[in-house]
C-alpha positions as CSV (number, residue, x, y, z in Angstrom):
1,N,-11.5,-32.3,-47.6
2,L,-10.1,-30.9,-44.5
3,G,-10.7,-33.4,-41.7
4,A,-11.0,-32.2,-37.8
5,E,-7.5,-33.4,-37.1
6,S,-6.2,-31.4,-39.7
7,M,-7.8,-28.0,-38.2
8,G,-6.5,-28.8,-34.9
9,V,-10.0,-30.4,-33.2
10,K,-8.8,-32.2,-30.2
11,E,-12.0,-33.5,-29.4
12,R,-15.6,-33.3,-30.9
13,V,-19.0,-34.3,-29.1
14,D,-21.9,-34.8,-31.3
15,S,-24.1,-35.9,-28.5
16,V,-25.2,-32.5,-26.7
17,I,-27.9,-32.1,-24.1
18,K,-30.9,-30.7,-24.9
19,S,-35.1,-30.0,-25.1
20,E,-36.8,-33.0,-26.8
21,E,-38.8,-29.3,-28.7
22,D,-35.0,-28.1,-29.5
23,Q,-35.0,-28.6,-33.6
24,R,-31.2,-27.6,-33.5
25,Q,-28.4,-29.7,-34.6
26,Y,-25.6,-28.7,-31.9
27,R,-21.7,-30.1,-31.6
28,A,-19.1,-29.4,-29.3
29,L,-15.5,-28.8,-30.1
30,I,-12.2,-28.7,-27.6
31,L,-9.5,-27.2,-29.8
32,E,-5.4,-28.5,-29.1
33,N,-5.3,-25.0,-27.6
34,E,-8.3,-25.9,-25.0
35,L,-10.1,-23.3,-26.4
36,K,-13.8,-24.9,-26.5
37,V,-16.3,-24.2,-29.4
38,L,-20.0,-24.9,-29.2
39,L,-21.1,-25.1,-33.3
40,I,-25.3,-24.6,-33.9
41,S,-26.9,-25.7,-37.0
42,D,-30.7,-23.9,-37.6
43,T,-31.6,-24.3,-41.1
44,T,-35.0,-23.1,-40.4
45,T,-33.4,-19.1,-39.6
46,D,-31.7,-17.1,-42.1
47,K,-29.8,-15.1,-39.6
48,S,-26.4,-15.9,-38.6
49,A,-23.6,-15.0,-35.7
50,A,-21.0,-15.7,-33.7
51,A,-19.7,-14.9,-30.3
52,L,-16.7,-15.2,-28.2
53,D,-15.9,-15.0,-24.6
54,V,-12.4,-14.9,-23.0
55,H,-11.3,-15.1,-19.7
56,I,-8.5,-12.7,-18.9
57,V,-7.7,-13.0,-15.7
58,K,-3.9,-13.7,-15.9
59,L,-4.2,-10.3,-17.6
60,R,-5.5,-8.9,-15.3
61,L,-3.1,-10.0,-12.7
62,M,-0.3,-8.9,-14.5
63,F,-2.1,-4.9,-14.4
64,S,-3.0,-5.2,-11.1
65,H,1.2,-6.4,-10.6
66,Y,2.4,-3.7,-12.4
67,K,0.6,-0.4,-10.4
68,L,1.5,-2.3,-7.1
69,L,5.0,-1.8,-9.1
70,S,4.3,1.9,-10.2
71,C,2.8,2.7,-7.1
72,M,5.9,1.6,-4.5
73,M,8.6,3.1,-7.2
74,P,9.9,6.7,-6.5
């Protein structure tokens, strides 16, 4: 049985704020690499899903600098 620490979990929060009518269970995790995860458990559904939101500001800046440099070069 793997514990949270062996899976790279830095912080675990089980008290996520939600509506009183919401019967789903929530857990928030912060991984060692600072990735924030929200887990949702709903026993009344037969479907599952996953989503990922990645901010690539540094990558965009890198490409914008590259474009600027390529315009300056002969």
